[in-house]
C-alpha positions in Angstrom: 15.0 -56.6 -16.1 17.4 -59.1 -14.6 16.1 -62.6 -14.5 15.8 -64.8 -11.3 18.5 -67.0 -12.8 20.9 -64.1 -13.3 20.3 -62.9 -9.7 21.2 -66.3 -8.3 24.3 -66.3 -10.5 25.4 -62.9 -9.1 24.8 -64.0 -5.5 26.9 -67.1 -6.0 29.6 -65.1 -7.6 30.0 -62.8 -4.7 29.6 -65.5 -2.0 33.3 -66.3 -2.3 34.3 -62.9 -0.9 38.0 -63.7 -1.2 37.6 -62.3 -4.7 36.4 -59.0 -3.4 39.0 -56.2 -2.8 37.3 -54.9 0.4 39.5 -51.9 0.8 39.0 -50.6 -2.7 35.3 -51.4 -2.7 34.9 -49.3 0.5 37.0 -46.4 -0.9 34.9 -46.5 -4.2 31.6 -46.5 -2.3 32.7 -43.5 -0.3 32.4 -41.4 -3.5 28.7 -41.6 -3.7 28.1 -40.3 -7.2 24.7 -38.6 -7.6 24.3 -38.2 -3.8 27.6 -36.5 -3.2 30.7 -37.8 -1.3 30.6 -40.0 1.8 27.0 -41.1 1.5 27.9 -44.8 1.3 30.1 -46.3 4.0 31.1 -49.4 5.9 29.8 -50.4 9.3 30.8 -53.1 11.8 28.3 -55.8 12.7 27.6 -57.2 16.1 25.6 -60.3 17.1 22.0 -59.8 16.1 22.8 -57.8 13.0 23.1 -54.3 14.7 25.7 -52.0 13.1 28.2 -49.5 14.4 30.2 -46.9 12.5 33.9 -46.7 13.0 33.7 -43.3 14.6 31.2 -44.7 17.0 33.6 -47.5 17.9 36.3 -45.0 18.5 34.1 -43.1 20.9 32.7 -40.2 18.8 29.8 -41.2 16.5 29.5 -37.6 15.3 33.1 -37.3 14.1 34.2 -38.1 10.6 36.9 -40.8 10.3 39.2 -40.8 7.4 39.8 -44.0 5.5 43.2 -44.4 7.0 45.2 -47.3 8.5 43.3 -47.1 11.8 40.0 -47.3 10.0 41.0 -50.4 8.0 42.6 -52.0 11.0 39.2 -51.9 12.8 37.4 -53.2 9.6 40.0 -56.1 9.4 39.4 -57.1 13.0 35.6 -56.9 12.6 35.8 -59.5 9.7 37.1 -62.1 12.2 34.1 -61.4 14.6 30.6 -60.8 13.3 31.6 -59.2 10.1 31.1 -55.9 8.3 28.4 -54.3 6.1 29.3 -52.2 3.1 26.6 -49.8 2.0 26.5 -49.7 -1.8 23.1 -48.6 -3.1 20.2 -46.4 -2.2 16.5 -46.4 -3.3 14.3 -43.4 -2.8 11.0 -42.0 -4.0 11.8 -38.7 -2.3 14.2 -37.4 -5.0 12.9 -35.8 -8.2 15.7 -37.1 -10.5 15.5 -35.8 -14.0 15.3 -38.4 -16.7 18.5 -37.1 -18.4 20.5 -37.9 -15.2 19.5 -41.6 -15.4 21.3 -44.2 -17.4 18.1 -46.3 -17.7 14.4 -45.8 -16.9 12.6 -49.1 -16.1 8.8 -49.4 -16.1 7.4 -52.4 -14.3 4.0 -53.9 -15.0 3.8 -57.6 -14.1 0.2 -58.1 -13.2 -1.4 -56.6 -16.3 -4.3 -55.1 -14.5 -6.9 -53.1 -16.5 -5.9 -49.4 -16.9 -8.7 -48.2 -14.7 -7.4 -50.4 -11.8 -4.2 -48.4 -11.6 -4.2 -45.3 -9.5 -0.9 -44.7 -7.8 2.3 -44.4 -9.9 5.6 -44.3 -7.9 9.0 -43.3 -9.3 12.1 -44.6 -7.4 15.6 -43.3 -7.9 18.1 -46.1 -7.7 21.6 -44.9 -6.9 25.1 -46.3 -6.6 28.5 -44.7 -6.7 28.7 -45.6 -10.4 25.1 -45.2 -11.7 21.7 -43.7 -11.4 18.5 -45.4 -12.7 14.8 -44.7 -12.4 12.3 -47.5 -11.6 8.6 -46.8 -12.2 5.9 -49.0 -10.8 2.2 -48.7 -9.8 1.5 -49.0 -6.1 -1.2 -51.6 -6.9 1.6 -54.0 -7.9 2.4 -54.4 -4.2 6.2 -54.2 -4.6 7.8 -53.3 -1.3 10.7 -50.8 -1.5 13.5 -49.9 1.0 12.5 -47.2 3.4 13.6 -43.6 3.4 16.5 -44.3 5.8 17.4 -47.8 4.4 20.2 -48.8 2.1 21.4 -51.9 0.3 24.8 -53.5 0.3 26.8 -56.6 1.2 27.7 -58.4 4.4 31.2 -59.8 4.5 32.6 -62.0 7.3 35.0 -64.9 7.8 33.4 -68.3 8.6 35.7 -71.2 9.4 38.6 -69.4 7.8 36.8 -68.6 4.5 35.4 -65.2 3.4 31.7 -65.1 2.7 29.5 -62.4 1.3 25.7 -61.8 1.2 23.4 -59.1 -0.2 21.4 -57.4 2.5 19.3 -54.4 3.5 20.4 -52.1 6.3 17.2 -50.7 7.9 16.0 -48.6 10.8 12.8 -46.9 11.9 12.0 -43.9 13.9 11.9 -45.9 17.2 15.4 -47.4 16.8 18.7 -45.8 17.6 20.8 -48.2 15.5 20.6 -49.9 12.1 20.0 -53.6 11.7 21.2 -55.6 8.7 18.8 -58.1 7.2 20.0 -60.6 4.5 18.1 -61.1 1.3 16.6 -64.5 0.6 15.3 -66.2 -2.6 12.6 -68.0 -0.6 10.5 -64.8 -0.1 7.8 -63.8 -2.6 8.8 -61.1 -5.1 6.7 -58.5 -3.2 8.7 -58.9 0.0 11.2 -56.2 0.9 13.9 -58.8 1.5 13.3 -61.0 -1.6 16.0 -61.6 -4.2 13.0 -61.8 -6.6 11.8 -58.3 -5.7 12.3 -56.2 -8.9 13.7 -53.2 -7.0 16.3 -55.5 -5.3 17.1 -57.2 -8.6 18.0 -53.9 -10.2 19.9 -52.7 -7.2 21.9 -56.0 -7.0 22.8 -55.7 -10.7 24.0 -52.1 -10.0 25.9 -53.2 -6.9 27.6 -56.0 -8.9 29.1 -53.3 -11.1 30.4 -51.3 -8.1 32.2 -54.1 -6.3 36.0 -54.1 -6.9 37.5 -57.5 -7.5 41.1 -58.4 -6.9 
């Protein structure tokens, strides 16, 4: 398990987003590994953290848009406004991923409860374009996970002429028509869904760190 200190080190490393090759990172994310092509993608942010896909901006949200000059021109312009969000990781308990398809299986037990106090074992598949891992935790640990329609990635924008990047969760629910991006924070308790100390987020951030293409 990645330590709290290692997570802070990773977040500080990506904060200077000038080191990130945004185009190549998006292109790499589009080959979504275990989930098949084009599962991960980039969306444009607006004030308030709502996101829009490039096809949606071009007037047809149901049409696929190739990663061509027009696509990256829109992404480039968005960086100067409210920024972009690149989807890079997915967490789900809905997929039955065979152990042999995982590079690592991580069992989490932090509270050391008596065996008879555990009842509900949950297996999460953690997936990036590069890797697939399995995280096993008892529900009694109280660790929040991303929802079925959520994903994890990075926000990138330009602030006062400098590129900045932040880890975040892109989330929706059945009542919303759009996704909202919510940044992670180290001030939340580890059980919180947006906590940098959350063990699921720590693993996902470590996996994302391996998928980001640097210049």
